[in-house]
ROTILO-236102 format. One record per residue (C-alpha): x, y, z. Coordinates in nm, 3 decimals, decimal comma. Layout:
! ROTILO-236102
- X:Y:Z
...
This chain:
! ROTILO-236102
- 2,380:2,317:-2,309
- 2,546:2,657:-2,289
- 2,475:3,023:-2,365
- 2,719:3,310:-2,443
- 2,691:3,684:-2,506
- 2,763:3,799:-2,861
- 3,097:3,946:-2,746
- 3,200:3,621:-2,596
- 3,095:3,436:-2,907
- 3,313:3,656:-3,127
- 3,604:3,619:-2,889
- 3,566:3,241:-2,893
- 3,543:3,225:-3,271
- 3,859:3,430:-3,307
- 4,036:3,205:-3,056
- 3,951:2,908:-3,270
- 4,156:3,056:-3,554
- 3,921:2,929:-3,824
- 3,846:3,097:-4,159
- 3,588:3,042:-4,419
- 3,779:2,748:-4,572
- 3,951:2,616:-4,256
- 3,888:2,302:-4,073
- 3,945:2,042:-4,348
- 3,702:1,755:-4,346
- 3,558:1,867:-4,021
- 3,449:2,200:-4,160
- 3,505:2,545:-4,012
- 3,533:2,554:-3,636
- 3,299:2,849:-3,634
- 3,062:2,713:-3,899
- 2,695:2,709:-3,790
- 2,700:2,332:-3,753
- 2,982:2,332:-3,502
- 2,950:2,676:-3,335
- 2,841:2,499:-3,014
- 3,174:2,318:-3,022
- 3,353:2,652:-3,032
- 3,158:2,773:-2,734
- 3,238:2,457:-2,531
- 3,601:2,390:-2,644
- 3,829:2,693:-2,637
- 4,204:2,662:-2,631
- 4,205:2,842:-2,300
- 4,121:2,530:-2,093
- 4,096:2,717:-1,767
- 3,852:2,964:-1,917
- 3,659:2,686:-2,084
- 3,625:2,488:-1,768
- 3,509:2,793:-1,578
- 3,273:2,878:-1,851
- 3,120:2,530:-1,865
- 3,067:2,538:-1,495
- 2,896:2,876:-1,485
- 2,738:2,901:-1,830
- 2,395:3,048:-1,836
- 2,249:2,730:-1,984
- 2,384:2,513:-1,705
- 2,271:2,753:-1,441
- 1,925:2,772:-1,600
- 1,896:2,392:-1,614
- 2,018:2,354:-1,257
- 1,792:2,627:-1,122
- 1,477:2,494:-1,291
- 1,555:2,138:-1,188
- 1,609:2,241:-0,831
- 1,288:2,442:-0,833
- 1,084:2,151:-0,972
- 1,249:1,915:-0,734
- 1,156:2,137:-0,439
- 0,794:2,138:-0,559
- 0,809:1,759:-0,585
- 0,951:1,730:-0,227
- 0,679:1,971:-0,104
- 0,422:1,748:-0,266
- 0,582:1,445:-0,098
- 0,573:1,619:0,243
- 0,203:1,703:0,205
- 0,094:1,380:0,042
- 0,312:1,111:0,187
- 0,391:1,219:0,550
- 0,074:1,053:0,680
- 0,190:0,722:0,541
- 0,533:0,724:0,711
- 0,527:0,459:0,987
- 0,750:0,490:1,291
- 0,928:0,184:1,410
- 0,790:0,211:1,764
- 0,619:-0,104:1,880
- 0,261:-0,120:1,759
- 0,264:0,215:1,585
- 0,276:0,082:1,237
- 0,325:-0,231:1,018
- 0,683:-0,271:1,154
- 0,771:-0,301:1,511
- 1,148:-0,355:1,453
- 1,417:-0,137:1,313
- 1,534:-0,426:1,101
- 1,207:-0,579:0,994
- 0,939:-0,513:0,732
- 1,170:-0,354:0,476
- 1,040:-0,306:0,128
- 1,118:-0,618:-0,078
- 1,092:-0,685:-0,452
- 0,933:-1,023:-0,373
- 0,639:-0,853:-0,207
- 0,490:-0,767:0,135
- 0,325:-1,100:0,204
- 0,130:-1,170:0,525
- -0,099:-1,449:0,647
- -0,475:-1,453:0,711
- -0,701:-1,712:0,867
- -1,039:-1,829:0,732
- -1,326:-2,050:0,857
- -1,613:-2,233:0,699
- -1,846:-2,532:0,696
- -1,652:-2,665:0,398
- -1,332:-2,586:0,209
- -1,553:-2,411:-0,044
- -1,727:-2,173:0,198
- -1,433:-2,009:0,374
- -1,484:-1,662:0,517
- -1,219:-1,436:0,680
- -1,194:-1,416:1,057
- -1,355:-1,068:1,062
- -1,674:-1,220:0,924
- -1,690:-1,459:1,223
- -1,705:-1,180:1,486
- -1,417:-1,313:1,698
- -1,345:-1,046:1,965
- -1,034:-0,987:2,172
- -1,082:-0,740:2,460
- -0,713:-0,699:2,536
- -0,633:-0,539:2,207
- -0,977:-0,373:2,157
- -1,014:-0,588:1,849
- -1,392:-0,598:1,814
- -1,373:-0,796:1,588
- -1,029:-0,940:1,508
- -0,942:-0,885:1,141
- -0,692:-1,033:0,895
- -0,400:-1,056:0,859
- -0,319:-1,244:1,180
- 0,056:-1,296:1,104
- 0,276:-1,028:0,954
- 0,645:-0,925:0,924
- 0,566:-0,690:1,217
- 0,465:-0,970:1,454
- 0,761:-1,183:1,351
- 1,009:-0,899:1,376
- 0,862:-0,790:1,708
- 0,942:-1,130:1,848
- 1,312:-1,083:1,764
- 1,326:-1,244:1,415
- 1,367:-0,963:1,158
- 1,145:-1,039:0,861
- 1,056:-0,865:0,541
- 0,749:-1,074:0,477
- 0,581:-1,406:0,574
- 0,435:-1,642:0,315
- 0,367:-2,009:0,229
- 0,170:-2,098:0,545
- 0,111:-2,463:0,645
- -0,088:-2,583:0,945
- -0,019:-2,874:1,175
- -0,295:-2,947:1,426
- -0,223:-3,113:1,766
- -0,537:-3,133:1,975
- -0,666:-2,780:2,035
- -0,340:-2,619:1,936
- -0,271:-2,497:1,585
- 0,089:-2,478:1,469
- 0,181:-2,265:1,176
- 0,491:-2,305:0,966
- 0,576:-2,042:0,710
- 0,850:-1,884:0,503
- 1,000:-1,577:0,659
- 1,247:-1,373:0,456
- 1,525:-1,266:0,691
- 1,584:-0,888:0,669
- 1,951:-0,923:0,734
- 2,059:-1,229:0,519
- 1,772:-1,176:0,267
- 1,727:-1,554:0,272
- 1,415:-1,755:0,328
- 1,392:-1,942:0,658
- 1,115:-2,148:0,808
- 0,936:-1,980:1,102
- 0,692:-2,139:1,347
- 0,403:-1,996:1,552
- 0,124:-2,149:1,757
- -0,230:-2,057:1,855
- -0,459:-2,187:2,128
- -0,768:-1,984:2,026
- -0,830:-2,135:1,681
- -0,600:-1,888:1,503
- -0,731:-1,557:1,633
- -0,390:-1,479:1,791
- -0,051:-1,629:1,741
- 0,256:-1,669:1,954
- 0,590:-1,671:1,768
- 0,781:-1,986:1,864
- 1,097:-1,915:1,662
- 1,285:-2,026:1,354
- 1,224:-2,392:1,291
- 1,470:-2,443:1,005
- 1,760:-2,224:0,888
- 2,000:-2,358:0,619
- 2,272:-2,193:0,415
- 2,031:-2,173:0,122
- 1,680:-2,038:0,059
- 1,391:-2,231:0,216
- 1,018:-2,197:0,162
- 0,695:-2,394:0,122
- 0,731:-2,588:0,448
- 0,501:-2,883:0,372
- 0,448:-3,050:0,714
- 0,278:-3,394:0,740
- 0,252:-3,702:0,967
- 0,372:-4,047:0,866
- 0,361:-4,351:1,096
- 0,349:-4,132:1,409
- 0,642:-3,914:1,303
- 0,624:-3,548:1,197
- 0,805:-3,466:0,874
- 0,873:-3,141:0,684
- 0,955:-3,112:0,317
- 1,048:-2,751:0,240
- 1,144:-2,622:-0,097
- 1,531:-2,637:-0,139
- 1,555:-2,576:-0,512
- 1,851:-2,342:-0,458
- 2,033:-2,650:-0,316
- 1,922:-2,862:-0,611
- 1,762:-3,125:-0,389
- 1,432:-3,223:-0,241
- 1,504:-3,287:0,130
- 1,288:-3,455:0,397
- 1,333:-3,345:0,759
- 1,204:-3,524:1,074
- 1,103:-3,347:1,397
- 1,326:-3,433:1,692
- 1,160:-3,189:1,934
- 0,846:-3,042:1,768
- 0,816:-2,768:1,657
- 1,172:-2,623:1,650
- 1,423:-2,910:1,627
- 1,452:-3,094:1,303
- 1,703:-3,333:1,152
- 1,761:-3,426:0,787
- 1,601:-3,765:0,730
- 1,680:-3,819:0,365
- 1,744:-3,642:0,032
- 1,452:-3,802:-0,157
- 1,526:-3,655:-0,502
- 1,819:-3,483:-0,663
- 1,610:-3,230:-0,857
- 1,551:-2,860:-0,790
- 1,177:-2,905:-0,738
- 0,967:-2,609:-0,630
- 0,651:-2,615:-0,415
- 0,622:-2,992:-0,377
- 0,392:-3,207:-0,168
- 0,343:-3,577:-0,094
- -0,010:-3,726:-0,071
- -0,117:-4,080:0,025
- -0,378:-4,183:-0,228
- -0,511:-4,530:-0,339
- -0,229:-4,724:-0,173
- 0,057:-4,519:-0,317
- 0,241:-4,203:-0,224
- 0,234:-3,938:-0,491
- 0,475:-3,649:-0,521
- 0,370:-3,338:-0,708
- 0,631:-3,071:-0,793
- 0,760:-2,838:-1,056
- 1,105:-2,849:-1,214
- 1,183:-2,518:-1,380
- 1,545:-2,607:-1,455
- 1,489:-2,829:-1,753
- 1,527:-2,707:-2,111
- 1,202:-2,581:-2,244
- 1,030:-2,583:-1,904
- 0,761:-2,321:-1,867
- 0,833:-2,128:-1,546
- 0,532:-2,148:-1,318
- 0,349:-2,345:-1,585
- 0,519:-2,687:-1,541
- 0,412:-2,979:-1,317
- 0,546:-3,331:-1,275
- 0,431:-3,633:-1,075
- 0,616:-3,920:-0,921
- 0,493:-4,223:-0,723
- 0,634:-4,459:-0,461
- 0,528:-4,702:-0,190
- 0,658:-4,464:0,090
- 0,759:-4,101:0,128
- 1,125:-4,208:0,129
- 1,116:-4,343:-0,225
- 1,244:-4,472:-0,449
- 1,033:-4,244:-0,678
- 0,925:-4,336:-1,027
- 0,819:-4,070:-1,279
- 0,457:-4,066:-1,402
- 0,416:-4,192:-1,756
- 0,270:-3,852:-1,873
- 0,537:-3,629:-1,726
- 0,548:-3,336:-1,755
- 0,173:-3,328:-1,668
- 0,167:-2,959:-1,758
- 0,415:-2,745:-1,944
- 0,208:-2,459:-2,078
- 0,056:-2,129:-1,982
- 0,151:-2,018:-1,626
- -0,207:-1,896:-1,566
- -0,344:-2,251:-1,572
- -0,257:-2,332:-1,214
- 0,017:-2,587:-1,277
- 0,241:-2,484:-0,991
- 0,124:-2,608:-0,656
- -0,035:-2,353:-0,420
- -0,075:-2,537:-0,096
- -0,175:-2,871:0,068
- -0,410:-3,102:-0,124
- -0,727:-3,200:0,067
- -1,001:-3,459:0,066
- -1,366:-3,354:0,074
- -1,665:-3,580:0,035
- -1,437:-3,862:-0,086
- -1,273:-3,660:-0,358
- -0,909:-3,536:-0,381
- -0,851:-3,170:-0,458
- -0,527:-3,006:-0,561
- -0,450:-2,633:-0,512
- -0,267:-2,456:-0,790
- -0,127:-2,106:-0,855
- -0,250:-1,876:-1,127
- 0,064:-1,681:-1,221
- -0,073:-1,522:-1,538
- -0,090:-1,152:-1,444
- 0,190:-1,165:-1,188
- 0,354:-1,432:-0,980
- 0,104:-1,583:-0,734
- -0,194:-1,385:-0,860
- -0,453:-1,627:-0,712
- -0,511:-1,988:-0,610
- -0,721:-2,226:-0,820
- -0,885:-2,548:-0,704
- -0,884:-2,872:-0,906
- -1,077:-3,191:-0,848
- -0,842:-3,480:-0,920
- -1,069:-3,730:-1,110
- -0,804:-3,982:-1,224
- -0,466:-4,051:-1,065
- -0,294:-4,376:-1,162
- 0,059:-4,462:-1,272
- -0,052:-4,426:-1,633
- -0,325:-4,159:-1,627
- -0,395:-3,822:-1,468
- -0,697:-3,600:-1,500
- -0,821:-3,305:-1,301
- -1,083:-3,040:-1,358
- -1,111:-2,698:-1,210
- -1,395:-2,627:-0,961
- -1,516:-2,293:-0,818
- -1,326:-2,187:-0,503
- -1,609:-1,973:-0,363
- -1,377:-1,713:-0,196
- -1,482:-1,352:-0,244
- -1,180:-1,153:-0,355
- -1,125:-0,815:-0,192
- -1,179:-0,501:-0,395
- -1,001:-0,236:-0,191
- -0,689:-0,263:-0,403
- -0,365:-0,197:-0,225
- -0,541:-0,095:0,094
- -0,635:-0,457:0,140
- -0,368:-0,693:0,279
- -0,441:-0,943:0,000
- -0,580:-0,696:-0,255
- -0,338:-0,778:-0,529
- -0,262:-1,153:-0,501
- -0,290:-1,466:-0,284
- -0,096:-1,778:-0,378
- -0,097:-2,031:-0,094
- -0,372:-2,213:0,094
- -0,378:-2,490:0,353
- -0,727:-2,587:0,462
- -0,794:-2,861:0,719
- -1,086:-2,995:0,920
- -1,101:-2,945:1,298
- -1,223:-3,211:1,534
- -1,542:-3,003:1,570
- -1,614:-3,053:1,204
- -1,540:-2,687:1,116
- -1,283:-2,616:0,843
- -1,000:-2,378:0,903
- -0,764:-2,240:0,642
- -0,457:-2,022:0,632
- -0,372:-1,825:0,323
- -0,110:-1,568:0,237
- -0,181:-1,242:0,056
- -0,004:-0,942:-0,082
- -0,113:-0,585:-0,159
- 0,138:-0,529:-0,440
- 0,249:-0,732:-0,745
- 0,582:-0,899:-0,779
- 0,869:-0,654:-0,847
- 0,664:-0,353:-0,741
- 0,954:-0,155:-0,581
- 1,175:-0,207:-0,888
- 0,913:-0,090:-1,135
- 0,815:0,206:-0,924
- 1,184:0,312:-0,921
- 1,208:0,277:-1,298
- 0,893:0,477:-1,356
- 1,005:0,738:-1,114
- 1,348:0,775:-1,284
- 1,178:0,791:-1,623
- 0,945:1,069:-1,507
- 1,244:1,267:-1,374
- 1,434:1,211:-1,703
- 1,140:1,353:-1,902
- 1,135:1,654:-1,663
- 1,506:1,713:-1,752
- 1,420:1,708:-2,127
- 1,133:1,955:-2,063
- 1,366:2,190:-1,873
- 1,608:2,183:-2,168
- 1,314:2,257:-2,400
- 1,200:2,539:-2,181
- 1,554:2,685:-2,181
- 1,566:2,662:-2,561
- 1,241:2,852:-2,598
- 1,352:3,122:-2,351
- 1,697:3,156:-2,516
- 1,889:3,039:-2,206
- 1,999:2,717:-2,380
- 2,156:2,763:-2,722
- 2,338:2,434:-2,754
- 2,202:2,094:-2,651
- 2,497:1,857:-2,711
- 2,854:2,005:-2,739
- 3,029:1,833:-3,024
- 3,341:1,774:-2,816
- 3,123:1,511:-2,632
- 3,121:1,314:-2,951
- 3,399:1,062:-3,035
- 3,527:1,262:-3,332
- 3,628:1,561:-3,116
- 3,747:1,398:-2,799
- 4,122:1,473:-2,801
- 4,435:1,301:-2,930
- 4,410:0,962:-3,105
- 4,656:0,720:-3,262
- 4,661:0,703:-3,645
- 4,516:0,354:-3,622
- 4,225:0,481:-3,420
- 4,163:0,773:-3,659
- 4,163:0,538:-3,951
- 3,915:0,314:-3,773
- 3,698:0,616:-3,684
- 3,676:0,745:-4,044
- 3,566:0,405:-4,160
- 3,321:0,364:-3,877
- 2,969:0,442:-3,990
- 2,829:0,484:-3,634
- 3,076:0,755:-3,545
- 2,994:0,952:-3,860
- 2,624:0,916:-3,794
- 2,661:1,022:-3,433
- 2,842:1,343:-3,534
- 2,576:1,427:-3,791
- 2,307:1,359:-3,530
- 2,471:1,596:-3,281
- 2,507:1,867:-3,545
- 2,143:1,839:-3,649
- 2,025:1,832:-3,288
- 2,213:2,155:-3,214
- 2,020:2,328:-3,490
- 1,698:2,256:-3,303
- 1,713:2,555:-3,066
- 1,722:2,816:-3,345
- 1,453:2,624:-3,535
- 1,221:2,610:-3,230
- 1,273:2,976:-3,138
- 1,190:3,063:-3,496
- 0,861:2,872:-3,483
- 0,756:2,948:-3,118
- 0,826:3,293:-2,994
- 0,791:3,323:-2,609
- 0,661:3,686:-2,633
- 0,348:3,579:-2,824
- 0,028:3,434:-2,685
- 0,096:3,095:-2,840
- 0,453:3,095:-2,696
- 0,328:3,184:-2,350
- 0,070:2,908:-2,372
- 0,338:2,650:-2,478
- 0,566:2,757:-2,199
- 0,284:2,729:-1,949
- 0,198:2,382:-2,068
- 0,559:2,276:-2,044
- 0,583:2,410:-1,684
- 0,258:2,235:-1,578
- 0,361:1,903:-1,737
- 0,703:1,937:-1,575
- 0,556:1,990:-1,231
- 0,310:1,701:-1,275
- 0,588:1,465:-1,393
- 0,824:1,571:-1,116
- 0,549:1,500:-0,857
- 0,477:1,171:-1,027
- 0,849:1,080:-1,012
- 0,879:1,170:-0,646
- 0,563:0,967:-0,579
- 0,702:0,655:-0,747
- 1,046:0,690:-0,588
- 0,960:0,812:-0,239
- 0,585:0,756:-0,195
- 0,599:0,391:-0,105
- 0,361:0,136:-0,252
- 0,062:0,367:-0,242
- -0,120:0,167:0,026
- -0,289:0,334:0,321
- -0,258:0,040:0,557
- -0,435:-0,040:0,881
- -0,231:-0,006:1,201
- -0,147:-0,305:1,421
- -0,231:-0,272:1,792
- -0,124:-0,537:2,044
- -0,084:-0,802:1,773
- -0,426:-0,752:1,613
- -0,598:-0,570:1,334
- -0,968:-0,482:1,362
- -1,256:-0,311:1,181
- -1,512:-0,038:1,232
- -1,849:0,070:1,098
- -1,875:0,403:0,915
- -2,194:0,594:0,987
- -2,313:0,913:0,822
- -2,637:1,103:0,819
- -2,774:1,276:0,511
- -3,074:1,354:0,289
- -3,172:1,388:-0,070
- -3,008:1,718:-0,145
- -2,667:1,578:-0,068
- -2,660:1,264:-0,290
- -2,359:1,401:-0,482
- -2,165:1,421:-0,158
- -2,273:1,077:-0,054
- -2,160:0,912:-0,377
- -1,806:1,058:-0,350
- -1,799:0,977:0,024
- -1,891:0,612:-0,025
- -1,652:0,559:-0,312
- -1,362:0,700:-0,115
- -1,411:0,567:0,234
- -1,525:0,219:0,131
- -1,167:0,160:0,011
- -1,014:0,234:0,355
- -0,861:-0,079:0,498
- -1,050:-0,112:0,826
- -1,400:-0,010:0,712
- -1,632:-0,308:0,739
- -1,967:-0,154:0,653
- -2,117:0,188:0,573
- -2,447:0,281:0,738
- -2,636:0,577:0,582
- -2,888:0,735:0,812
- -3,147:0,874:0,571
- -3,341:1,160:0,723
- -3,538:1,306:0,439
- -3,642:1,246:0,078
- -3,608:0,950:-0,158
- -3,294:0,750:-0,085
- -3,060:0,646:-0,367
- -3,047:0,290:-0,496
- -2,755:0,082:-0,361
- -2,654:0,017:-0,722
- -2,590:0,393:-0,763
- -2,314:0,380:-0,501
- -1,967:0,259:-0,594
- -1,869:0,079:-0,276
- -1,606:-0,182:-0,184
- -1,798:-0,273:0,132
- -2,169:-0,341:0,208
- -2,377:-0,023:0,234
- -2,702:-0,019:0,438
- -2,941:0,278:0,412
- -3,142:0,317:0,734
- -3,451:0,521:0,652
- -3,575:0,728:0,950
- -3,939:0,822:1,008
- -3,852:1,169:1,155
- -3,588:1,419:1,037
- -3,399:1,447:1,364
- -3,026:1,485:1,438
- -3,082:1,250:1,729
- -3,099:0,968:1,468
- -2,723:0,986:1,438
- -2,679:0,803:1,771
- -2,978:0,568:1,754
- -2,913:0,220:1,879
- -2,871:-0,021:1,588
- -2,851:-0,396:1,660
- -2,734:-0,465:1,304
- -2,404:-0,295:1,363
- -2,151:-0,574:1,412
- -1,852:-0,373:1,536
- -1,794:-0,194:1,868
- -1,616:0,094:1,698
- -1,827:0,334:1,492
- -1,685:0,630:1,303
- -1,937:0,908:1,292
- -1,831:1,106:0,986
- -2,028:1,379:0,813
- -2,081:1,314:0,443
- -1,921:1,647:0,348
- -1,583:1,572:0,507
- -1,306:1,422:0,301
- -0,971:1,318:0,445
- -0,714:1,044:0,378
- -0,769:0,684:0,464
- -0,445:0,703:0,652
- -0,586:0,969:0,887
- -0,885:0,750:0,945
- -0,666:0,452:1,022
- -0,454:0,654:1,263
- -0,767:0,771:1,441
- -0,896:0,416:1,468
- -0,566:0,302:1,626
- -0,585:0,584:1,884
- -0,944:0,487:1,963
- -0,837:0,122:2,015
- -0,584:0,251:2,269
- -0,858:0,451:2,440
- -1,196:0,292:2,358
- -1,370:0,471:2,652
- -1,312:0,809:2,486
- -1,449:1,018:2,196
- -1,155:1,015:1,950
- -1,184:1,265:1,667
- -1,036:1,518:1,433
- -1,209:1,851:1,519
- -1,126:1,997:1,872
- -1,311:2,273:2,046
- -1,247:2,463:2,368
- -1,546:2,553:2,582
- -1,469:2,819:2,842
- -1,538:3,176:2,940
- -1,826:3,343:3,122
- -2,081:3,323:2,980
- -1,996:3,010:2,780
- -1,959:3,079:2,416
- -1,912:2,836:2,122
- -1,597:2,908:1,916
- -1,409:2,740:1,627
- -1,086:2,545:1,624
- -0,868:2,854:1,592
- -0,973:2,965:1,936
- -0,868:2,628:2,081
- -0,532:2,656:1,906
- -0,470:3,007:2,035
- -0,556:2,895:2,390
- -0,348:2,578:2,343
- -0,609:2,338:2,461
- -0,942:2,162:2,402
- -1,214:1,988:2,601
- -1,458:1,884:2,331
- -1,440:1,671:2,012
- -1,703:1,727:1,741
- -1,873:1,391:1,656
- -1,910:1,491:1,295
- -1,570:1,318:1,262
- -1,511:1,097:1,566
- -1,480:0,736:1,677
- -1,705:0,617:1,957
- -1,796:0,289:2,123
- -2,135:0,209:1,981
- -2,243:0,004:2,283
- -2,153:0,282:2,527
- -2,227:0,603:2,335
- -2,567:0,501:2,202
- -2,693:0,378:2,536
- -2,587:0,692:2,706
- -2,744:0,914:2,436
- -3,077:0,736:2,458
- -3,081:0,699:2,836
- -3,338:0,874:3,052
- -3,091:1,136:3,176
- -3,033:1,255:2,819
- -3,403:1,304:2,741
- -3,405:1,683:2,807
- -3,092:1,716:2,600
- -3,239:1,530:2,306
- -3,550:1,754:2,320
- -3,318:2,061:2,301
- -3,139:1,907:1,997
- -3,477:1,873:1,822
- -3,569:2,228:1,914
- -3,258:2,391:1,764
- -3,200:2,111:1,506
- -2,836:2,138:1,629
- -2,598:2,035:1,915
- -2,629:1,656:1,911
- -2,243:1,631:1,912
- -2,224:1,880:2,199
- -2,475:1,679:2,397
- -2,272:1,353:2,355
- -1,960:1,527:2,487
- -2,145:1,640:2,800
- -2,288:1,288:2,855
- -1,939:1,137:2,835
- -1,796:1,401:3,071
- -2,086:1,351:3,318
- -2,025:0,972:3,326
- -1,662:0,987:3,413
- -1,418:1,207:3,612
- -1,125:1,094:3,388
- -1,033:1,202:3,036
- -1,315:1,147:2,791
- -1,195:1,304:2,460
- -0,886:1,254:2,245
- -0,774:1,462:1,942
- -0,600:1,326:1,630
- -0,470:1,588:1,385
- -0,550:1,508:1,024
- -0,302:1,576:0,747
- -0,575:1,762:0,562
- -0,953:1,772:0,532
- -1,185:1,912:0,268
- -1,542:2,029:0,319
- -1,715:1,911:0,004
- -2,046:2,084:0,092
- -1,889:2,409:-0,023
- -1,843:2,250:-0,362
- -2,203:2,125:-0,386
- -2,377:2,415:-0,206
- -2,559:2,179:0,022
- -2,418:2,286:0,358
- -2,633:2,208:0,666
- -2,521:2,512:0,857
- -2,499:2,790:0,598
- -2,527:3,075:0,842
- -2,223:3,042:1,069
- -2,326:3,322:1,304
- -2,673:3,176:1,374
- -2,519:2,824:1,398
- -2,268:2,940:1,661
- -2,541:3,118:1,854
- -2,756:2,804:1,877
- -2,457:2,614:2,002
- -2,376:2,879:2,263
- -2,737:2,845:2,389
- -2,693:2,469:2,405
- -2,375:2,507:2,607
- -2,555:2,708:2,867
- -2,844:2,463:2,886
- -2,627:2,149:2,892
- -2,401:2,299:3,159
- -2,704:2,338:3,384
- -2,821:1,983:3,310
- -2,487:1,792:3,323
- -2,219:2,018:3,467
- -1,955:2,238:3,300
- -1,673:2,127:3,069
- -1,461:2,430:3,149
- -1,243:2,254:3,406
- -1,150:1,970:3,157
- -0,902:2,148:2,939
- -0,643:1,927:2,770
- -0,330:2,050:2,608
- -0,224:1,985:2,250
- 0,098:1,781:2,244
- 0,301:1,549:2,026
- 0,226:1,181:2,018
- 0,488:0,905:2,003
- 0,384:0,845:1,641
- 0,494:1,199:1,549
- 0,147:1,356:1,526
- -0,015:1,629:1,728
- -0,294:1,550:1,968
């Protein structure tokens, strides 16, 4: 790249000293094919260096690239800031400065499931297990994460490969935890006394000088043994518990093979060892399985006659995926489907024949409903390990790991991001060529032929080297491209301007894409942990037939948010849509009302299974991360109305004003419930209590003010703070796109609300003395 004025070009040509016949085999230094070389390689080295540094082509490229990069960083600031998690305890996925770092192996965590059988397992959130201390109504998966382990003082990038050991009413969980400092797999341990709803980190049960995973724990003759994967060591080692669950000693090396994901099962009078050896010649990685048998877990082990049992496609479930189990007298093996990515899903196989000479198994349906929220679900992309056991009560409990991203996701995002930025660089050069700022693409002195002094032997080699000759010809031809392109596409024509505009738009889009892949994280808008638990809420909106377009977009977007359990549509007027017309990742229930009343928004609904309800108008669109942040704040203050639109009610007489007024006065005392979290048990009862009857009648009279009334009812019931503001990154009013706004006349709308303020103040007391200041939260956001 480089550009010179005509005067400088002539000066440079003269300095080269070439004539029409000069230059020998290389041609004239100032010939058209090597004129770029003349511009970049003058005898005046100081002048040449200065020129290369400050050439117009270089400055154009640098300026455009900096400009596009600034646009990309602005995009990142607007789009990704909400997803940044602080490392303060409980404020995000990580509660440790050292833990929960992005890892190429994934972001695995562990969930718990219950059912009447191993084939009817449901996640804990479906069982309505509540924990008052963390406002988890209900508790939701995952129940064990890198954040909980790191918060206990054991920095971890992820937790995976869970195995249960049950002692009475206490569940012990052993799992692989990848140490954030050593980047090595260790075996962690946790325990639960409430059937897995909450877990206490016990510590690191096993830490060797090599990678450990798959901690298969079992009982034999009254002793507790663990057989973790030690393939990096090249051995299969059996440990015995000295002081369960944290002290273990090596009992025996039972096999000198680098087996992965192995288990031992007692079946028909023999002990059977299932494992995969990927080190052998011709072994299919994640598609190979071998079996051995013995009279005891300590061996000696004899290979099965049909080994390898599998050595084929890795999607067939050959690699073990957890503890085998017995159900109704049959033995079942769990395998991993690694077809699309490592650990894509588990598959269940009924072992029909297992003898020293024969083995046969057939796949059976698992019955687990896979999540469809994509990366916003903790196990939305893959789940590869299951341990399911029966409790003394007869109920079955299972632990399973899950990940929201495929294997190697950070690496591939970085590659795609760099590729996007590289294409932007090419587009900038192309733009410079069309505008005349770049007249030379590759200076020929960059090629081997023109790179300074050489020995005679090297020159002889170079002349005979076909690659060097082709490279020089390629550079020469490439440098003719600028004049060719400018001849075909002139920037002062309509077509030229259109081409330049397209290049600029594509460059901006690619730069934003590159920044997204490199700096935007894994693209997930995750739920926030609070006091060791995740939870869920019900999303409720009120609409009618003229706003179906809004509703479809609303359901499609918000149903993918991590903590949304159900969407309830309060249908006030007209023919409701069919559920099949709505693209939803969660159940949708349409509640058809007999009367068109705004009071229906807060009607008591016994079918709602969560304490938290997000009242959100169908014409408001914001990020799932904003919704999740608001939900976390509500869990911290479940007795308050927590929302995204503040108002300040003051003055004499009282007058309703917008958010700008509250910002100017630096305070608020009301939160609009068109976008707010409330406690359904508390708020609905207050709204439909006897003292709110007059207020509800006023709402019906004006067909307005239902949200104002709820704020007054909360304030009247408590002398403490009753509202909390969460500032969204951005919000869009989609009613302006569809033309179906409820309050089209803002002046009349505000007048009705001012009338309501006067009436409600007489009924329930004034809000004027409850002003709260906007300030900065610990998580870095205004409130």
